[in-house]
PAMAR-978399 format. One line per field, with one value per residue: residue number from 1; residue in three letters; chain; x, y, z of N, C-alpha, C in turn. Coordinates in Angstrom, 2 decimals, decimal comma, always signed. Example, Ala and Ser with C-alpha at 12.3 -4.5 7.8 and 13.67 -1.06 7.14 Angstrom:
pos = [1|2]
code = [ALA|SER]
unit = [A|A]
n_px = [+13,19|+12,85]
n_py = [-5,69|-2,25]
n_pz = [+7,80|+7,08]
ca_px = [+12,30|+13,67]
ca_py = [-4,50|-1,06]
ca_pz = [+7,80|+7,14]
c_px = [+13,20|+12,90]
c_py = [-3,30|+0,03]
c_pz = [+7,80|+7,87]
This chain:
pos = [1|2|3|4|5|6|7|8|9|10|11|12|13|14|15|16|17|18|19|20|21|22|23|24|25|26|27|28|29|30|31|32|33|34|35|36|37|38|39|40|41|42|43|44|45|46|47|48|49|50|51|52|53|54|55|56|57|58|59|60|61|62|63|64|65|66|67|68|69|70|71|72|73|74|75|76|77|78|79|80|81|82|83|84|85|86|87|88|89|90|91|92|93|94|95|96|97|98|99|100|101|102|103|104|105|106|107|108|109|110|111|112|113|114|115|116|117|118|119|120|121|122|123|124|125|126|127|128|129|130|131|132|133|134|135|136|137|138|139|140|141|142|143|144|145|146|147|148|149|150|151|152|153|154|155|156|157|158|159|160|161|162|163|164|165|166|167|168|169|170|171|172|173|174|175|176|177|178|179|180|181|182|183|184|185|186|187|188|189|190|191|192|193|194|195|196|197|198|199|200|201|202|203|204|205]
code = [UNK|UNK|UNK|UNK|UNK|UNK|UNK|UNK|UNK|UNK|UNK|UNK|UNK|UNK|UNK|UNK|UNK|UNK|UNK|UNK|UNK|UNK|UNK|UNK|UNK|UNK|UNK|UNK|UNK|UNK|UNK|UNK|UNK|UNK|UNK|UNK|UNK|UNK|UNK|UNK|UNK|UNK|UNK|UNK|UNK|UNK|UNK|UNK|UNK|UNK|UNK|UNK|UNK|UNK|UNK|UNK|UNK|UNK|UNK|UNK|UNK|UNK|UNK|UNK|UNK|UNK|UNK|UNK|UNK|UNK|UNK|UNK|UNK|UNK|UNK|UNK|UNK|UNK|UNK|UNK|UNK|UNK|UNK|UNK|UNK|UNK|UNK|UNK|UNK|UNK|UNK|UNK|UNK|UNK|UNK|UNK|UNK|UNK|UNK|UNK|UNK|UNK|UNK|UNK|UNK|UNK|UNK|UNK|UNK|UNK|UNK|UNK|UNK|UNK|UNK|UNK|UNK|UNK|UNK|UNK|UNK|UNK|UNK|UNK|UNK|UNK|UNK|UNK|UNK|UNK|UNK|UNK|UNK|UNK|UNK|UNK|UNK|UNK|UNK|UNK|UNK|UNK|UNK|UNK|UNK|UNK|UNK|UNK|UNK|UNK|UNK|UNK|UNK|UNK|UNK|UNK|UNK|UNK|UNK|UNK|UNK|UNK|UNK|UNK|UNK|UNK|UNK|UNK|UNK|UNK|UNK|UNK|UNK|UNK|UNK|UNK|UNK|UNK|UNK|UNK|UNK|UNK|UNK|UNK|UNK|UNK|UNK|UNK|UNK|UNK|UNK|UNK|UNK|UNK|UNK|UNK|UNK|UNK|UNK|UNK|UNK|UNK|UNK|UNK|UNK]
unit = [A|A|A|A|A|A|A|A|A|A|A|A|A|A|A|A|A|A|A|A|A|A|A|A|A|A|A|A|A|A|A|A|A|A|A|A|A|A|A|A|A|A|A|A|A|A|A|A|A|A|A|A|A|A|A|A|A|A|A|A|A|A|A|A|A|A|A|A|A|A|A|A|A|A|A|A|A|A|A|A|A|A|A|A|A|A|A|A|A|A|A|A|A|A|A|A|A|A|A|A|A|A|A|A|A|A|A|A|A|A|A|A|A|A|A|A|A|A|A|A|A|A|A|A|A|A|A|A|A|A|A|A|A|A|A|A|A|A|A|A|A|A|A|A|A|A|A|A|A|A|A|A|A|A|A|A|A|A|A|A|A|A|A|A|A|A|A|A|A|A|A|A|A|A|A|A|A|A|A|A|A|A|A|A|A|A|A|A|A|A|A|A|A|A|A|A|A|A|A|A|A|A|A|A|A]
n_px = [-10,74|-8,90|-9,87|-12,46|-11,06|-11,06|-11,79|-14,23|-13,79|-11,90|-10,08|-8,34|-5,68|-3,93|-1,12|+1,24|-0,28|-0,94|-3,28|-5,28|-7,53|-8,22|-9,07|-10,84|-13,20|-13,27|-13,75|-16,48|-18,11|-18,44|-16,57|-15,03|-13,99|-12,66|-10,00|-6,51|-4,07|-1,46|+1,90|+5,31|+5,75|+5,24|+3,95|+2,30|+0,73|-0,86|-2,39|-4,05|-5,08|-6,66|-8,69|-10,14|-10,80|-13,32|-13,87|-11,59|-11,94|-14,41|-13,25|-12,58|-10,72|-7,44|-4,06|-0,74|+2,61|+5,11|+7,96|+6,85|+5,67|+6,23|+4,99|+2,53|+0,11|+0,65|-1,61|-3,71|-5,90|-6,57|-4,36|-3,47|-1,35|-0,02|+0,84|+3,69|+6,37|+7,44|+9,97|+10,40|+8,11|+8,45|+10,39|+9,30|+7,30|+9,30|+10,75|+9,03|+6,23|+4,44|+0,97|-1,91|-4,46|-4,01|-4,06|-1,83|-0,34|+1,99|+3,70|+6,22|+8,51|+6,59|+6,61|+8,81|+8,02|+5,83|+7,23|+8,11|+5,88|+4,89|+7,40|+6,92|+5,22|+2,94|-0,85|-2,21|-5,18|-5,75|-5,09|-4,28|-5,02|-5,53|-6,79|-6,00|-5,38|-2,45|-1,30|-1,73|-1,22|-2,23|-2,13|-4,06|-4,03|-3,40|-1,41|-0,90|-1,44|-0,43|+0,10|-0,86|+1,58|+3,30|+3,80|+6,50|+5,15|+3,06|+4,29|+5,58|+3,41|+1,01|-1,50|-3,94|-4,21|-3,54|-5,87|-7,40|-9,04|-7,72|-5,14|-4,17|-4,10|-1,95|-0,05|+0,65|+1,45|+3,98|+5,04|+4,80|+6,67|+8,80|+9,59|+10,26|+12,48|+14,34|+14,77|+16,91|+18,97|+21,59|+23,80|+24,61|+21,78|+20,11|+19,03|+18,50|+15,78|+14,50|+13,87|+12,61|+10,17|+9,07|+8,69|+6,74|+4,86|+4,28|+2,67|+0,26|-0,53]
n_py = [-3,73|-2,86|-3,26|-1,16|+0,87|+0,73|+1,23|+1,05|-0,20|-0,66|-2,56|-4,50|-5,25|-7,09|-6,97|-9,62|-11,20|-13,20|-14,95|-14,35|-13,40|-10,39|-9,86|-11,59|-10,20|-7,92|-9,21|-10,56|-8,48|-7,17|-4,99|-5,04|-4,88|-6,72|-8,85|-9,21|-11,32|-11,80|-12,97|-13,53|-16,28|-18,87|-21,03|-19,60|-17,93|-20,10|-20,78|-18,55|-18,75|-21,15|-20,78|-18,41|-20,38|-20,53|-18,07|-17,57|-19,41|-17,99|-16,55|-13,78|-13,30|-13,77|-15,02|-14,55|-15,20|-13,60|-11,25|-8,32|-5,70|-6,62|-8,30|-7,25|-5,31|-2,04|-0,57|-1,42|-0,52|+0,05|-0,37|-3,05|-3,15|-4,79|-5,53|-5,74|-4,23|-0,61|-0,05|-1,94|-1,99|+0,53|-0,24|-2,26|-0,24|+1,15|-0,30|-1,18|+0,46|+3,50|+3,03|+3,87|+4,43|+3,63|+1,68|+1,38|-0,82|-0,48|-2,05|-1,53|+1,21|+3,17|+6,35|+6,60|+5,58|+7,30|+10,06|+9,31|+8,95|+11,28|+13,05|+12,45|+12,90|+12,07|+12,12|+12,01|+10,47|+9,47|+9,09|+6,75|+5,20|+1,64|-0,30|-3,33|-6,01|-5,41|-2,38|-0,44|+1,33|+2,72|+3,82|+5,28|+6,30|+8,62|+8,51|+11,20|+14,77|+15,78|+16,59|+18,38|+20,05|+18,02|+17,90|+16,93|+15,45|+14,51|+13,41|+11,24|+9,72|+10,09|+12,12|+11,95|+9,79|+11,56|+12,60|+10,27|+8,88|+5,87|+6,20|+7,82|+5,20|+4,29|+6,01|+5,84|+3,58|+3,29|+4,98|+4,05|+1,81|+3,45|+4,18|+1,67|+1,37|+3,38|+2,48|+0,84|+1,81|+4,55|+7,68|+8,81|+7,21|+7,23|+10,58|+10,32|+8,49|+10,28|+12,73|+11,21|+10,65|+13,24|+14,09|+12,22|+12,84|+15,56|+15,21|+13,72|+16,24]
n_pz = [+4,21|+2,26|+0,11|-0,06|-0,87|-3,89|-6,94|-9,16|-12,40|-15,74|-16,24|-13,91|-11,74|-9,90|-8,08|-7,25|-5,57|-3,95|-1,76|-3,41|-2,77|-2,67|-5,50|-5,95|-4,99|-5,85|-8,48|-7,74|-6,88|-9,20|-9,94|-12,04|-15,27|-16,31|-15,42|-13,94|-12,27|-10,55|-9,66|-8,20|-7,07|-8,06|-6,90|-5,11|-6,44|-7,68|-5,85|-5,83|-8,26|-8,20|-6,37|-7,82|-9,74|-11,41|-12,25|-14,28|-15,66|-17,28|-18,85|-17,50|-15,85|-15,50|-15,05|-14,28|-13,76|-12,63|-12,13|-10,28|-12,15|-14,35|-16,62|-17,32|-18,50|-19,64|-20,07|-18,07|-15,79|-12,86|-10,35|-7,57|-5,09|-2,66|+0,72|+0,98|+1,77|+1,44|+0,25|-1,91|-2,98|-4,36|-6,22|-7,59|-9,21|-10,58|-11,86|-13,54|-14,37|-13,53|-12,64|-14,09|-12,03|-8,75|-5,74|-3,01|-0,27|+2,01|+4,13|+5,56|+5,84|+4,90|+4,41|+2,50|+0,24|+0,14|-0,83|-3,15|-4,71|-4,50|-5,54|-8,35|-9,48|-8,56|-7,93|-4,66|-3,51|-1,63|+1,86|+4,23|+7,54|+8,94|+11,50|+11,95|+14,28|+13,58|+12,73|+9,62|+6,87|+4,37|+0,71|-1,74|-5,15|-8,38|-11,55|-12,36|-11,84|-9,24|-6,20|-2,91|-0,93|+1,24|+5,03|+7,13|+9,01|+8,24|+5,67|+7,07|+8,12|+6,78|+5,20|+5,41|+8,01|+10,37|+11,09|+11,82|+13,99|+14,61|+14,21|+16,80|+18,32|+17,48|+17,55|+20,30|+20,44|+19,00|+20,78|+23,41|+22,66|+22,02|+24,60|+26,03|+24,85|+26,07|+28,41|+28,12|+26,41|+25,87|+25,62|+22,33|+21,43|+23,25|+22,63|+20,09|+20,15|+21,70|+20,23|+18,04|+19,49|+20,50|+17,79|+17,10|+18,96|+18,24|+15,64|+16,52|+17,98]
ca_px = [-10,30|-8,10|-10,76|-13,45|-10,61|-11,17|-13,54|-15,21|-13,04|-11,96|-8,87|-7,68|-4,85|-3,56|+0,46|+1,45|-1,54|-1,26|-4,67|-5,85|-9,00|-8,68|-9,48|-12,09|-14,10|-13,47|-15,04|-18,02|-18,67|-18,46|-15,72|-14,10|-14,71|-11,48|-8,72|-5,58|-3,49|-0,06|+2,91|+6,63|+6,04|+4,01|+3,54|+1,34|-0,21|-1,51|-3,82|-5,30|-5,52|-7,55|-10,02|-10,70|-10,73|-14,74|-13,63|-10,69|-12,94|-15,21|-12,31|-13,01|-9,35|-6,03|-3,18|+1,02|+3,75|+6,00|+8,30|+6,59|+4,70|+7,11|+4,20|+1,17|-0,15|+0,32|-3,33|-4,38|-6,43|-6,02|-3,49|-3,25|-0,25|-0,63|+1,77|+5,13|+7,70|+7,64|+10,88|+10,30|+6,86|+9,35|+11,14|+7,91|+6,86|+10,91|+11,20|+8,00|+5,48|+3,02|+0,08|-2,79|-4,51|-2,97|-3,65|-0,88|-0,22|+3,17|+4,23|+7,08|+8,82|+5,46|+7,05|+9,79|+6,82|+4,98|+7,74|+8,87|+5,02|+5,25|+8,10|+6,57|+4,10|+1,49|-1,88|-2,33|-6,67|-6,19|-3,79|-4,89|-4,29|-6,41|-5,83|-6,66|-4,48|-1,95|-1,44|-1,15|-1,15|-2,81|-2,15|-4,61|-3,95|-3,60|-0,21|-0,84|-2,51|+0,29|-0,68|-0,10|+3,01|+3,39|+4,73|+7,34|+4,69|+1,98|+5,35|+6,18|+2,41|+0,12|-2,06|-5,42|-3,47|-3,34|-6,98|-8,01|-8,78|-6,78|-3,96|-3,60|-3,52|-0,81|+1,36|+0,36|+1,79|+4,76|+5,75|+5,04|+8,21|+10,32|+9,70|+10,57|+14,11|+15,08|+15,35|+18,04|+20,22|+21,93|+23,98|+23,24|+20,81|+18,44|+18,84|+17,03|+14,33|+13,52|+13,27|+11,36|+9,29|+8,70|+8,18|+5,40|+3,57|+3,70|+1,87|-0,91|-0,97]
ca_py = [-2,19|-2,54|-3,40|-0,21|+1,68|+0,12|+1,93|+0,26|+0,09|-1,61|-3,59|-4,54|-5,85|-7,68|-7,44|-9,93|-11,41|-14,24|-16,13|-13,76|-12,90|-8,96|-9,71|-12,33|-9,31|-6,98|-9,83|-11,28|-7,43|-6,29|-3,97|-4,36|-5,61|-8,24|-8,91|-9,97|-11,66|-12,04|-13,41|-14,22|-17,28|-19,61|-21,85|-18,67|-17,82|-21,49|-20,67|-17,95|-19,65|-21,95|-19,90|-17,81|-20,73|-19,77|-16,29|-17,99|-20,42|-17,51|-15,42|-12,51|-13,25|-14,97|-15,47|-14,30|-15,31|-12,46|-10,19|-7,00|-5,21|-6,63|-8,78|-6,41|-4,41|-0,56|+0,12|-1,58|+1,39|+0,15|-1,83|-3,03|-3,94|-5,03|-6,65|-5,18|-3,23|+0,15|+0,43|-2,90|-1,50|+1,24|-1,17|-2,52|+0,79|+1,83|-1,19|-1,78|+1,47|+3,90|+2,51|+5,00|+4,43|+2,94|+1,36|+0,53|-0,98|-0,51|-3,07|-0,44|+2,46|+4,16|+7,64|+6,67|+5,37|+8,48|+10,84|+8,61|+9,11|+12,86|+13,41|+11,76|+14,41|+11,40|+12,93|+10,97|+10,71|+9,01|+8,57|+6,99|+4,14|+1,24|-1,45|-5,34|-6,16|-4,50|-1,19|-0,61|+2,26|+2,71|+5,26|+5,44|+7,81|+8,65|+8,76|+12,33|+15,44|+16,06|+16,92|+19,33|+19,60|+17,08|+18,49|+16,05|+14,73|+14,04|+12,49|+10,00|+8,85|+10,00|+13,14|+11,38|+9,03|+12,33|+12,84|+9,41|+8,02|+4,98|+7,17|+8,40|+4,08|+3,82|+7,04|+5,88|+2,36|+4,15|+5,74|+2,78|+0,86|+4,11|+4,40|+0,92|+0,95|+4,07|+2,06|+0,05|+1,98|+5,39|+8,17|+9,02|+6,61|+8,53|+11,42|+9,80|+7,90|+11,42|+13,60|+10,59|+10,52|+14,54|+14,01|+11,64|+13,77|+16,81|+14,79|+13,69|+17,44]
ca_pz = [+4,12|+0,98|-1,05|-0,06|-2,08|-5,30|-8,26|-10,58|-13,88|-17,01|-15,94|-12,01|-11,61|-8,30|-8,07|-5,59|-5,06|-2,86|-2,43|-4,33|-2,12|-3,39|-6,85|-5,76|-3,91|-6,66|-9,72|-7,35|-7,12|-10,42|-9,98|-13,42|-16,59|-16,31|-13,68|-14,05|-10,68|-11,03|-8,44|-8,63|-6,80|-9,02|-5,56|-3,97|-7,72|-8,26|-4,88|-6,55|-9,50|-7,55|-5,73|-8,80|-11,22|-12,16|-13,40|-15,00|-17,15|-17,76|-19,23|-16,45|-14,91|-15,69|-14,08|-15,04|-12,84|-13,06|-11,27|-10,10|-13,38|-16,01|-17,66|-17,01|-19,65|-19,13|-20,20|-16,98|-15,50|-11,60|-9,92|-6,21|-4,70|-1,17|+1,29|+0,39|+2,18|+0,90|-0,97|-2,53|-4,03|-5,12|-6,75|-8,59|-9,73|-11,14|-12,88|-14,24|-14,34|-12,23|-13,03|-14,00|-10,86|-7,87|-4,09|-2,33|+0,85|+2,33|+5,17|+5,85|+5,27|+3,52|+3,84|+1,21|-1,19|-0,46|-1,24|-4,37|-5,48|-4,84|-6,64|-9,20|-9,16|-8,23|-6,89|-3,99|-3,16|+0,12|+2,77|+5,56|+8,10|+9,89|+12,27|+12,45|+15,12|+13,27|+12,28|+8,20|+5,85|+2,67|+0,25|-3,14|-6,14|-9,66|-12,16|-12,96|-11,08|-8,34|-4,87|-2,09|-0,72|+2,49|+6,06|+7,77|+9,86|+6,84|+4,94|+7,93|+8,68|+5,67|+5,40|+6,03|+8,89|+11,15|+10,92|+11,78|+15,27|+14,63|+14,44|+18,13|+19,11|+16,48|+17,90|+21,55|+20,65|+18,84|+21,98|+24,20|+22,20|+22,18|+26,29|+26,51|+24,48|+26,57|+29,38|+27,80|+25,82|+26,27|+24,81|+21,48|+21,14|+23,80|+22,03|+18,95|+20,59|+22,04|+18,81|+17,50|+20,44|+19,94|+16,61|+16,96|+19,44|+17,21|+14,84|+17,44|+18,26]
c_px = [-9,74|-9,11|-11,69|-12,49|-10,56|-12,35|-13,51|-14,12|-12,87|-11,12|-8,45|-6,72|-4,10|-2,34|+0,91|+0,22|-2,06|-2,34|-5,13|-7,42|-9,21|-9,86|-10,79|-13,63|-14,33|-14,42|-16,22|-18,85|-19,08|-17,82|-14,89|-14,81|-13,65|-10,39|-7,49|-4,23|-2,07|+0,83|+3,91|+6,56|+4,89|+3,52|+2,33|+0,08|-1,39|-2,33|-4,61|-6,25|-7,06|-8,71|-11,18|-10,93|-12,34|-14,33|-12,69|-11,33|-13,72|-14,60|-12,28|-11,26|-8,26|-4,70|-1,85|+1,01|+4,74|+6,41|+7,84|+5,17|+5,10|+5,96|+2,67|+1,65|-0,20|-1,15|-3,90|-5,03|-6,58|-5,98|-3,50|-2,01|+0,07|+0,50|+2,98|+5,87|+7,29|+8,77|+10,99|+9,19|+7,34|+9,94|+10,34|+7,88|+8,17|+10,84|+10,14|+6,98|+4,86|+2,25|-1,28|-3,49|-3,96|-3,87|-2,50|-0,72|+0,82|+3,50|+5,01|+7,77|+7,77|+6,13|+7,88|+8,78|+6,44|+6,03|+8,09|+7,60|+4,84|+6,20|+8,20|+5,63|+2,65|+0,08|-2,34|-4,16|-6,67|-4,85|-3,76|-4,13|-5,58|-5,80|-6,86|-5,40|-3,36|-2,54|-1,13|-2,13|-1,52|-2,86|-3,00|-4,37|-3,93|-2,17|+0,13|-1,94|-1,64|-0,39|-0,02|+1,08|+2,94|+4,04|+5,04|+6,12|+3,43|+2,93|+5,57|+5,13|+0,90|-0,86|-3,16|-5,29|-4,10|-4,84|-8,07|-7,55|-7,73|-5,26|-3,48|-2,99|-2,37|+0,41|+1,58|+1,61|+3,45|+6,08|+5,68|+6,74|+9,33|+10,20|+10,34|+12,59|+14,91|+15,82|+16,77|+19,08|+21,26|+22,79|+23,28|+22,21|+19,30|+18,04|+17,89|+16,16|+14,10|+13,15|+12,45|+10,23|+8,55|+8,23|+6,87|+4,53|+2,91|+2,43|+0,81|-1,97|-1,70]
c_py = [-1,96|-2,52|-2,09|+0,52|+1,91|+0,59|+0,98|+0,77|-0,75|-2,76|-3,60|-5,58|-5,79|-8,33|-8,27|-10,87|-12,48|-14,93|-16,00|-13,09|-11,54|-9,07|-10,63|-11,27|-8,88|-7,96|-10,31|-9,91|-6,65|-5,14|-3,34|-5,64|-6,86|-7,77|-9,80|-10,28|-12,18|-12,48|-13,73|-15,58|-18,34|-20,70|-20,86|-18,35|-19,04|-21,57|-19,68|-18,33|-20,43|-21,58|-19,13|-18,25|-20,80|-18,66|-16,89|-18,67|-19,28|-16,60|-13,85|-12,27|-14,00|-14,24|-15,24|-14,34|-14,62|-11,84|-8,72|-6,98|-5,69|-7,13|-8,09|-5,53|-2,79|+0,26|-0,26|-0,32|+0,94|-1,29|-1,40|-3,85|-3,66|-6,06|-6,70|-4,58|-2,07|+0,26|-1,07|-2,50|-0,50|+0,77|-1,66|-1,65|+1,23|+0,73|-1,38|+0,05|+2,30|+3,74|+4,50|+5,52|+3,48|+2,81|+0,81|+0,48|-1,20|-1,14|-2,17|+0,34|+3,28|+5,75|+7,75|+6,52|+6,64|+9,18|+10,56|+8,72|+10,63|+13,61|+13,09|+12,25|+13,09|+12,21|+11,67|+11,43|+10,71|+8,53|+8,19|+5,41|+3,11|-0,48|-2,83|-6,38|-5,50|-3,03|-1,42|+1,09|+1,90|+3,93|+5,05|+6,48|+7,52|+8,52|+10,05|+12,88|+16,27|+16,92|+18,29|+19,31|+18,77|+18,10|+16,93|+15,31|+13,78|+12,78|+11,24|+9,09|+8,98|+10,83|+12,87|+10,79|+10,07|+12,39|+11,95|+9,00|+6,83|+5,62|+7,08|+6,66|+3,94|+4,84|+6,66|+4,30|+2,50|+4,76|+4,80|+2,17|+1,61|+4,01|+3,27|+0,58|+2,47|+3,69|+1,06|+0,49|+3,94|+6,18|+8,62|+8,34|+7,17|+9,50|+11,10|+9,61|+9,13|+12,30|+12,25|+11,04|+12,63|+14,49|+13,45|+12,64|+14,88|+16,53|+14,51|+15,31|+17,92]
c_pz = [+3,00|+0,38|-1,18|-0,47|-3,04|-6,21|-8,74|-12,03|-14,61|-16,70|-14,42|-12,13|-10,49|-8,27|-6,60|-4,80|-3,87|-3,06|-3,16|-3,69|-2,38|-4,78|-6,72|-5,22|-4,94|-8,02|-8,80|-7,24|-8,27|-10,73|-11,17|-14,27|-16,70|-15,61|-14,19|-12,42|-11,48|-9,40|-8,90|-8,11|-7,17|-8,26|-5,48|-5,50|-8,05|-7,01|-5,21|-7,37|-9,07|-7,21|-6,94|-9,88|-12,18|-13,35|-14,20|-16,63|-17,45|-18,71|-18,78|-16,08|-15,58|-14,83|-14,70|-13,91|-13,35|-11,66|-11,28|-11,53|-14,55|-17,01|-17,63|-17,64|-18,60|-19,16|-18,77|-16,27|-13,84|-11,50|-8,55|-6,10|-3,26|-0,34|+1,58|+1,40|+0,81|-0,41|-1,95|-3,56|-4,56|-6,63|-8,30|-9,79|-10,90|-11,87|-13,85|-14,85|-13,46|-13,12|-12,83|-12,46|-9,75|-6,29|-3,66|-1,05|+1,65|+3,83|+5,99|+5,54|+4,28|+3,68|+2,64|+0,10|-1,08|-1,11|-2,81|-4,78|-5,74|-5,72|-7,93|-10,08|-9,70|-8,09|-6,02|-2,91|-1,85|+0,49|+4,13|+6,56|+8,76|+10,59|+12,17|+12,91|+14,87|+12,94|+10,76|+7,67|+4,64|+1,85|-1,71|-4,22|-7,53|-9,93|-12,39|-11,98|-10,14|-7,15|-3,84|-1,38|+0,99|+3,39|+6,50|+8,41|+8,54|+6,26|+5,40|+7,72|+7,82|+6,21|+5,94|+7,41|+10,31|+11,75|+11,88|+13,40|+15,84|+15,07|+15,88|+19,26|+18,14|+17,36|+19,47|+21,81|+20,27|+19,74|+23,40|+24,14|+22,45|+23,89|+26,54|+26,04|+25,52|+28,14|+29,28|+26,71|+26,10|+25,19|+24,03|+20,49|+21,80|+23,18|+21,01|+19,39|+21,02|+21,31|+18,41|+18,28|+20,49|+18,79|+16,82|+17,67|+18,75|+16,50|+15,49|+17,68|+17,10]
C-alpha cells in the first residue's frame, strides 16, 4: 500500500528503512534512478544492505547510518518516512528539511503531523487510511504549493480517509474502544470520552 503512493523519481530516499522492502520494490520496478537507504540503527540497516546487495553492488543504491535526514542530500527528490510516530517524523523534518516530495506513514499523532505540514505551506496530495490487520494513515505531499484548509475532522483523520470505506471500520473500532472505557471511568473522564465519540460520529456523517 505504501509503495502504491511512490512516483517515478530521480532519487528516492527511505528514512528508517528497517528491512528495506519498500526500496527493493522501488528499485525492482525502476521507479527511481538511484536510492538511498538510512536507519539510525546499524543492525537494522545491515538487514536492508543484505536484501539490497545486488543494487548496492551496481551502484544504484547506497546505505547511510544516520539519525533522520542528517546525511541525506536535500536534493533527494522523493523521501519515504514510514512506521514512526507523528511526533518523531516532525522531529526528523524539523532537524533536517522538508523534502521536495514525501510519503509519510505515521503510526500515531497523525493529526499533529498534518498540522505541521499545513502550517509550513506544504501541499498535501493524498491523505488516506488503509488496513492490514491494523489501521494505518498515509500522507503524500510536496514541500510547496499549500493546500485548502482542513476541517477539524479532516485534520484528525485525514481528508481522503473520510471518503474511504475503511474509515467506517476504523471509526467503529474507535467507538467500540470508547464504549468499553465508559464502563470503567466516571466524572470528567466520561465527559471527555463522550465528546470524542460525538466527534468521531460527526466524521462518519
